[in-house]
N, CA, C and O atoms as CSV, one atom per row, in Angstrom:
chain,resi,resn,atom,element,x,y,z
A,1,UNK,N,N,-17.291,17.069,1.139
A,1,UNK,CA,C,-16.377,16.107,0.552
A,1,UNK,C,C,-17.036,14.728,0.620
A,1,UNK,O,O,-17.596,14.361,1.653
A,2,UNK,N,N,-16.973,13.958,-0.482
A,2,UNK,CA,C,-17.608,12.651,-0.465
A,2,UNK,C,C,-16.705,11.629,0.224
A,2,UNK,O,O,-15.526,11.883,0.472
A,3,UNK,N,N,-17.288,10.465,0.526
A,3,UNK,CA,C,-16.546,9.437,1.262
A,3,UNK,C,C,-15.311,8.964,0.523
A,3,UNK,O,O,-14.276,8.736,1.150
A,4,UNK,N,N,-15.388,8.811,-0.788
A,4,UNK,CA,C,-14.251,8.343,-1.569
A,4,UNK,C,C,-13.082,9.320,-1.473
A,4,UNK,O,O,-11.939,8.907,-1.281
A,5,UNK,N,N,-13.364,10.593,-1.604
A,5,UNK,CA,C,-12.317,11.613,-1.516
A,5,UNK,C,C,-11.721,11.645,-0.114
A,5,UNK,O,O,-10.511,11.810,0.045
A,6,UNK,N,N,-12.554,11.490,0.892
A,6,UNK,CA,C,-12.076,11.490,2.279
A,6,UNK,C,C,-11.166,10.289,2.532
A,6,UNK,O,O,-10.112,10.433,3.151
A,7,UNK,N,N,-11.562,9.104,2.059
A,7,UNK,CA,C,-10.729,7.911,2.236
A,7,UNK,C,C,-9.407,8.065,1.498
A,7,UNK,O,O,-8.362,7.643,1.996
A,8,UNK,N,N,-9.448,8.665,0.318
A,8,UNK,CA,C,-8.227,8.889,-0.451
A,8,UNK,C,C,-7.288,9.835,0.301
A,8,UNK,O,O,-6.078,9.611,0.337
A,9,UNK,N,N,-7.839,10.880,0.894
A,9,UNK,CA,C,-7.040,11.826,1.662
A,9,UNK,C,C,-6.401,11.142,2.864
A,9,UNK,O,O,-5.239,11.395,3.180
A,10,UNK,N,N,-7.151,10.283,3.529
A,10,UNK,CA,C,-6.629,9.559,4.692
A,10,UNK,C,C,-5.509,8.609,4.267
A,10,UNK,O,O,-4.483,8.524,4.942
A,11,UNK,N,N,-5.699,7.891,3.147
A,11,UNK,CA,C,-4.651,6.991,2.648
A,11,UNK,C,C,-3.385,7.765,2.314
A,11,UNK,O,O,-2.279,7.311,2.604
A,12,UNK,N,N,-3.550,8.940,1.701
A,12,UNK,CA,C,-2.390,9.759,1.342
A,12,UNK,C,C,-1.637,10.210,2.589
A,12,UNK,O,O,-0.407,10.179,2.615
A,13,UNK,N,N,-2.359,10.625,3.612
A,13,UNK,CA,C,-1.720,11.054,4.863
A,13,UNK,C,C,-0.998,9.889,5.526
A,13,UNK,O,O,0.116,10.052,6.026
A,14,UNK,N,N,-1.619,8.726,5.533
A,14,UNK,CA,C,-0.980,7.547,6.132
A,14,UNK,C,C,0.271,7.164,5.353
A,14,UNK,O,O,1.295,6.819,5.943
A,15,UNK,N,N,0.187,7.223,4.035
A,15,UNK,CA,C,1.350,6.902,3.195
A,15,UNK,C,C,2.487,7.880,3.468
A,15,UNK,O,O,3.648,7.476,3.537
A,16,UNK,N,N,2.168,9.150,3.623
A,16,UNK,CA,C,3.198,10.152,3.916
A,16,UNK,C,C,3.872,9.864,5.245
A,16,UNK,O,O,5.082,10.050,5.380
A,17,UNK,N,N,3.109,9.415,6.219
A,17,UNK,CA,C,3.669,9.069,7.522
A,17,UNK,C,C,4.639,7.907,7.394
A,17,UNK,O,O,5.709,7.922,8.002
A,18,UNK,N,N,4.276,6.900,6.609
A,18,UNK,CA,C,5.157,5.749,6.389
A,18,UNK,C,C,6.414,6.179,5.654
A,18,UNK,O,O,7.504,5.688,5.950
A,19,UNK,N,N,6.277,7.080,4.710
A,19,UNK,CA,C,7.432,7.543,3.931
A,19,UNK,C,C,8.555,8.048,4.820
A,19,UNK,O,O,9.733,7.868,4.514
A,20,UNK,N,N,8.184,8.673,5.910
A,20,UNK,CA,C,9.183,9.243,6.805
A,20,UNK,C,C,9.931,8.188,7.602
A,20,UNK,O,O,10.985,8.481,8.166
A,21,UNK,N,N,9.405,6.954,7.662
A,21,UNK,CA,C,9.966,5.975,8.576
A,21,UNK,C,C,10.614,4.767,7.915
A,21,UNK,O,O,11.700,4.361,8.329
A,22,UNK,N,N,9.989,4.184,6.911
A,22,UNK,CA,C,10.400,2.859,6.483
A,22,UNK,C,C,10.664,2.749,4.990
A,22,UNK,O,O,10.068,3.457,4.179
A,23,UNK,N,N,11.574,1.841,4.649
A,23,UNK,CA,C,11.812,1.515,3.247
A,23,UNK,C,C,11.267,0.133,2.916
A,23,UNK,O,O,11.146,-0.212,1.741
A,24,UNK,N,N,10.934,-0.669,3.930
A,24,UNK,CA,C,10.360,-1.988,3.721
A,24,UNK,C,C,8.895,-1.963,4.122
A,24,UNK,O,O,8.543,-1.519,5.215
A,25,UNK,N,N,8.048,-2.443,3.227
A,25,UNK,CA,C,6.608,-2.464,3.445
A,25,UNK,C,C,6.098,-3.882,3.253
A,25,UNK,O,O,6.740,-4.691,2.583
A,26,UNK,N,N,4.952,-4.183,3.837
A,26,UNK,CA,C,4.304,-5.470,3.630
A,26,UNK,C,C,2.930,-5.185,3.033
A,26,UNK,O,O,2.138,-4.432,3.601
A,27,UNK,N,N,2.658,-5.797,1.879
A,27,UNK,CA,C,1.373,-5.653,1.210
A,27,UNK,C,C,0.645,-6.980,1.318
A,27,UNK,O,O,1.218,-8.035,1.046
A,28,UNK,N,N,-0.612,-6.927,1.712
A,28,UNK,CA,C,-1.413,-8.140,1.874
A,28,UNK,C,C,-2.750,-7.957,1.160
A,28,UNK,O,O,-3.425,-6.941,1.328
A,29,UNK,N,N,-3.117,-8.947,0.370
A,29,UNK,CA,C,-4.441,-8.945,-0.258
A,29,UNK,C,C,-5.404,-9.614,0.710
A,29,UNK,O,O,-5.106,-10.670,1.268
A,30,UNK,N,N,-6.559,-8.992,0.902
A,30,UNK,CA,C,-7.582,-9.533,1.798
A,30,UNK,C,C,-8.873,-9.717,1.010
A,30,UNK,O,O,-8.947,-9.368,-0.168
A,31,UNK,N,N,-9.877,-10.259,1.660
A,31,UNK,CA,C,-11.185,-10.419,1.009
A,31,UNK,C,C,-11.803,-9.058,0.679
A,31,UNK,O,O,-12.630,-8.950,-0.226
A,32,UNK,N,N,-11.403,-8.033,1.409
A,32,UNK,CA,C,-11.972,-6.693,1.221
A,32,UNK,C,C,-11.067,-5.748,0.460
A,32,UNK,O,O,-11.391,-4.568,0.331
A,33,UNK,N,N,-9.943,-6.227,-0.049
A,33,UNK,CA,C,-9.044,-5.349,-0.794
A,33,UNK,C,C,-7.596,-5.621,-0.468
A,33,UNK,O,O,-7.118,-6.749,-0.584
A,34,UNK,N,N,-6.894,-4.565,-0.053
A,34,UNK,CA,C,-5.455,-4.639,0.181
A,34,UNK,C,C,-5.109,-3.885,1.452
A,34,UNK,O,O,-5.751,-2.892,1.793
A,35,UNK,N,N,-4.087,-4.367,2.151
A,35,UNK,CA,C,-3.582,-3.697,3.337
A,35,UNK,C,C,-2.088,-3.526,3.169
A,35,UNK,O,O,-1.392,-4.446,2.740
A,36,UNK,N,N,-1.604,-2.361,3.504
A,36,UNK,CA,C,-0.183,-2.040,3.389
A,36,UNK,C,C,0.329,-1.633,4.762
A,36,UNK,O,O,-0.179,-0.694,5.375
A,37,UNK,N,N,1.336,-2.347,5.235
A,37,UNK,CA,C,1.918,-2.098,6.552
A,37,UNK,C,C,3.356,-1.651,6.404
A,37,UNK,O,O,4.083,-2.151,5.546
A,38,UNK,N,N,3.764,-0.720,7.229
A,38,UNK,CA,C,5.189,-0.473,7.399
A,38,UNK,C,C,5.693,-1.668,8.195
A,38,UNK,O,O,4.973,-2.176,9.055
A,39,UNK,N,N,6.884,-2.120,7.934
A,39,UNK,CA,C,7.410,-3.303,8.590
A,39,UNK,C,C,7.316,-3.160,10.109
A,39,UNK,O,O,7.920,-2.256,10.686
A,40,UNK,N,N,6.565,-4.047,10.752
A,40,UNK,CA,C,6.411,-4.025,12.199
A,40,UNK,C,C,5.279,-3.154,12.715
A,40,UNK,O,O,5.015,-3.156,13.918
A,41,UNK,N,N,4.603,-2.412,11.854
A,41,UNK,CA,C,3.503,-1.542,12.272
A,41,UNK,C,C,2.205,-2.341,12.291
A,41,UNK,O,O,1.979,-3.165,11.406
A,42,UNK,N,N,1.360,-2.114,13.273
A,42,UNK,CA,C,0.126,-2.897,13.383
A,42,UNK,C,C,-1.090,-2.218,12.751
A,42,UNK,O,O,-2.145,-2.845,12.655
A,43,UNK,N,N,-0.982,-0.974,12.322
A,43,UNK,CA,C,-2.132,-0.299,11.713
A,43,UNK,C,C,-1.869,-0.074,10.221
A,43,UNK,O,O,-1.004,0.719,9.848
A,44,UNK,N,N,-2.629,-0.786,9.368
A,44,UNK,CA,C,-2.371,-0.727,7.930
A,44,UNK,C,C,-3.046,0.446,7.238
A,44,UNK,O,O,-3.966,1.070,7.766
A,45,UNK,N,N,-2.554,0.721,6.035
A,45,UNK,CA,C,-3.283,1.561,5.096
A,45,UNK,C,C,-4.173,0.596,4.344
A,45,UNK,O,O,-3.681,-0.378,3.774
A,46,UNK,N,N,-5.480,0.845,4.328
A,46,UNK,CA,C,-6.414,-0.055,3.656
A,46,UNK,C,C,-6.856,0.545,2.323
A,46,UNK,O,O,-7.207,1.722,2.237
A,47,UNK,N,N,-6.830,-0.288,1.295
A,47,UNK,CA,C,-7.271,0.104,-0.039
A,47,UNK,C,C,-8.303,-0.915,-0.508
A,47,UNK,O,O,-8.104,-2.119,-0.350
A,48,UNK,N,N,-9.397,-0.442,-1.078
A,48,UNK,CA,C,-10.454,-1.339,-1.509
A,48,UNK,C,C,-10.166,-1.980,-2.859
A,48,UNK,O,O,-10.665,-3.070,-3.140
A,49,UNK,N,N,-9.367,-1.322,-3.702
A,49,UNK,CA,C,-9.108,-1.820,-5.049
A,49,UNK,C,C,-7.616,-1.809,-5.348
A,49,UNK,O,O,-6.843,-1.141,-4.662
A,50,UNK,N,N,-7.215,-2.555,-6.380
A,50,UNK,CA,C,-5.812,-2.530,-6.797
A,50,UNK,C,C,-5.397,-1.141,-7.275
A,50,UNK,O,O,-4.302,-0.702,-6.923
A,51,UNK,N,N,-6.217,-0.416,-8.066
A,51,UNK,CA,C,-5.789,0.936,-8.460
A,51,UNK,C,C,-5.488,1.848,-7.263
A,51,UNK,O,O,-4.557,2.650,-7.325
A,52,UNK,N,N,-6.250,1.738,-6.190
A,52,UNK,CA,C,-5.960,2.530,-4.991
A,52,UNK,C,C,-4.635,2.098,-4.381
A,52,UNK,O,O,-3.804,2.940,-4.040
A,53,UNK,N,N,-4.430,0.788,-4.243
A,53,UNK,CA,C,-3.181,0.277,-3.676
A,53,UNK,C,C,-1.997,0.680,-4.551
A,53,UNK,O,O,-0.933,1.037,-4.046
A,54,UNK,N,N,-2.191,0.621,-5.846
A,54,UNK,CA,C,-1.144,0.984,-6.807
A,54,UNK,C,C,-0.718,2.447,-6.617
A,54,UNK,O,O,0.473,2.756,-6.595
A,55,UNK,N,N,-1.707,3.341,-6.481
A,55,UNK,CA,C,-1.398,4.764,-6.273
A,55,UNK,C,C,-0.612,4.984,-4.980
A,55,UNK,O,O,0.325,5.782,-4.942
A,56,UNK,N,N,-1.002,4.269,-3.921
A,56,UNK,CA,C,-0.284,4.398,-2.653
A,56,UNK,C,C,1.148,3.897,-2.809
A,56,UNK,O,O,2.086,4.546,-2.344
A,57,UNK,N,N,1.323,2.747,-3.460
A,57,UNK,CA,C,2.669,2.205,-3.662
A,57,UNK,C,C,3.533,3.176,-4.457
A,57,UNK,O,O,4.698,3.388,-4.123
A,58,UNK,N,N,2.970,3.762,-5.500
A,58,UNK,CA,C,3.713,4.743,-6.292
A,58,UNK,C,C,4.103,5.949,-5.444
A,58,UNK,O,O,5.227,6.444,-5.536
A,59,UNK,N,N,3.167,6.421,-4.615
A,59,UNK,CA,C,3.459,7.593,-3.780
A,59,UNK,C,C,4.531,7.276,-2.734
A,59,UNK,O,O,5.218,8.177,-2.252
A,60,UNK,N,N,4.671,5.993,-2.385
A,60,UNK,CA,C,5.688,5.576,-1.425
A,60,UNK,C,C,7.038,5.313,-2.083
A,60,UNK,O,O,8.018,5.013,-1.401
A,61,UNK,N,N,7.086,5.427,-3.413
A,61,UNK,CA,C,8.353,5.269,-4.096
A,61,UNK,C,C,8.650,3.876,-4.609
A,61,UNK,O,O,9.790,3.580,-4.967
A,62,UNK,N,N,7.639,3.010,-4.652
A,62,UNK,CA,C,7.841,1.686,-5.252
A,62,UNK,C,C,7.989,1.905,-6.752
A,62,UNK,O,O,7.170,2.603,-7.351
A,63,UNK,N,N,9.017,1.322,-7.375
A,63,UNK,CA,C,9.237,1.537,-8.808
A,63,UNK,C,C,8.039,1.098,-9.658
A,63,UNK,O,O,7.493,0.011,-9.469
A,64,UNK,N,N,7.650,1.951,-10.582
A,64,UNK,CA,C,6.496,1.712,-11.457
A,64,UNK,C,C,6.591,0.356,-12.157
A,64,UNK,O,O,5.600,-0.367,-12.263
A,65,UNK,N,N,7.790,0.019,-12.633
A,65,UNK,CA,C,7.968,-1.213,-13.392
A,65,UNK,C,C,7.768,-2.473,-12.544
A,65,UNK,O,O,7.642,-3.561,-13.105
A,66,UNK,N,N,7.735,-2.362,-11.229
A,66,UNK,CA,C,7.543,-3.518,-10.344
A,66,UNK,C,C,6.082,-3.776,-10.010
A,66,UNK,O,O,5.759,-4.837,-9.475
A,67,UNK,N,N,5.184,-2.835,-10.313
A,67,UNK,CA,C,3.798,-2.944,-9.863
A,67,UNK,C,C,3.067,-4.162,-10.438
A,67,UNK,O,O,2.340,-4.837,-9.708
A,68,UNK,N,N,3.245,-4.456,-11.730
A,68,UNK,CA,C,2.576,-5.621,-12.320
A,68,UNK,C,C,3.072,-6.911,-11.678
A,68,UNK,O,O,2.288,-7.821,-11.410
A,69,UNK,N,N,4.379,-6.984,-11.434
A,69,UNK,CA,C,4.954,-8.168,-10.785
A,69,UNK,C,C,4.392,-8.329,-9.374
A,69,UNK,O,O,4.032,-9.434,-8.968
A,70,UNK,N,N,4.319,-7.245,-8.639
A,70,UNK,CA,C,3.774,-7.287,-7.281
A,70,UNK,C,C,2.343,-7.785,-7.312
A,70,UNK,O,O,1.981,-8.673,-6.539
A,71,UNK,N,N,1.522,-7.229,-8.190
A,71,UNK,CA,C,0.119,-7.619,-8.280
A,71,UNK,C,C,-0.022,-9.096,-8.628
A,71,UNK,O,O,-0.895,-9.774,-8.086
A,72,UNK,N,N,0.817,-9.603,-9.518
A,72,UNK,CA,C,0.709,-11.000,-9.940
A,72,UNK,C,C,1.149,-11.966,-8.843
A,72,UNK,O,O,0.743,-13.128,-8.855
A,73,UNK,N,N,1.965,-11.515,-7.899
A,73,UNK,CA,C,2.468,-12.381,-6.833
A,73,UNK,C,C,1.601,-12.368,-5.575
A,73,UNK,O,O,1.825,-13.165,-4.664
A,74,UNK,N,N,0.623,-11.480,-5.517
A,74,UNK,CA,C,-0.221,-11.398,-4.328
A,74,UNK,C,C,-1.125,-12.622,-4.212
A,74,UNK,O,O,-1.724,-13.068,-5.191
A,75,UNK,N,N,-1.208,-13.150,-2.997
A,75,UNK,CA,C,-2.086,-14.267,-2.680
A,75,UNK,C,C,-2.883,-13.845,-1.454
A,75,UNK,O,O,-2.314,-13.372,-0.470
A,76,UNK,N,N,-4.194,-14.014,-1.512
A,76,UNK,CA,C,-5.040,-13.574,-0.404
A,76,UNK,C,C,-4.559,-14.161,0.926
A,76,UNK,O,O,-4.348,-15.366,1.055
A,77,UNK,N,N,-4.397,-13.283,1.894
A,77,UNK,CA,C,-4.023,-13.679,3.237
A,77,UNK,C,C,-2.526,-13.780,3.494
A,77,UNK,O,O,-2.117,-13.921,4.647
A,78,UNK,N,N,-1.704,-13.714,2.466
A,78,UNK,CA,C,-0.251,-13.802,2.634
A,78,UNK,C,C,0.376,-12.435,2.398
A,78,UNK,O,O,0.006,-11.731,1.458
A,79,UNK,N,N,1.308,-12.068,3.234
A,79,UNK,CA,C,2.004,-10.794,3.081
A,79,UNK,C,C,3.126,-10.894,2.061
A,79,UNK,O,O,3.803,-11.917,1.966
A,80,UNK,N,N,3.313,-9.840,1.311
A,80,UNK,CA,C,4.379,-9.743,0.322
A,80,UNK,C,C,5.244,-8.550,0.702
A,80,UNK,O,O,4.740,-7.436,0.845
A,81,UNK,N,N,6.545,-8.776,0.868
A,81,UNK,CA,C,7.454,-7.694,1.217
A,81,UNK,C,C,7.724,-6.859,-0.031
A,81,UNK,O,O,8.086,-7.385,-1.084
A,82,UNK,N,N,7.543,-5.564,0.108
A,82,UNK,CA,C,7.737,-4.621,-0.990
A,82,UNK,C,C,8.781,-3.605,-0.529
A,82,UNK,O,O,8.683,-3.051,0.566
A,83,UNK,N,N,9.758,-3.376,-1.360
A,83,UNK,CA,C,10.779,-2.368,-1.020
A,83,UNK,C,C,10.589,-1.170,-1.939
A,83,UNK,O,O,10.282,-1.301,-3.123
A,84,UNK,N,N,10.781,-0.019,-1.357
A,84,UNK,CA,C,10.654,1.206,-2.136
A,84,UNK,C,C,12.031,1.765,-2.450
A,84,UNK,O,O,13.018,1.406,-1.809
A,85,UNK,N,N,12.091,2.642,-3.435
A,85,UNK,CA,C,13.351,3.300,-3.772
A,85,UNK,C,C,13.756,4.225,-2.635
A,85,UNK,O,O,12.907,4.833,-1.983
A,86,UNK,N,N,15.045,4.326,-2.407
A,86,UNK,CA,C,15.523,5.264,-1.378
A,86,UNK,C,C,16.381,6.320,-2.024
A,86,UNK,O,O,16.886,7.209,-1.339
């Protein structure tokens, strides 16, 4: 398995773990990509690109129609609260 596929599998597993616990997430843009935290959790899901972050958000139940708005509001270093459908 190549590194990209392995990282994708790890992100999917982490996203599934968050799905079981939280409806509020924090998304942060960094110099190296994006980090997604369950509210209050200290270990993020890391994504190198917006398409990766987008797939994780979709898998967590964030409404598709909100993704462009979320991306446009991201500012490097600042967290953005994202709510998923319940």
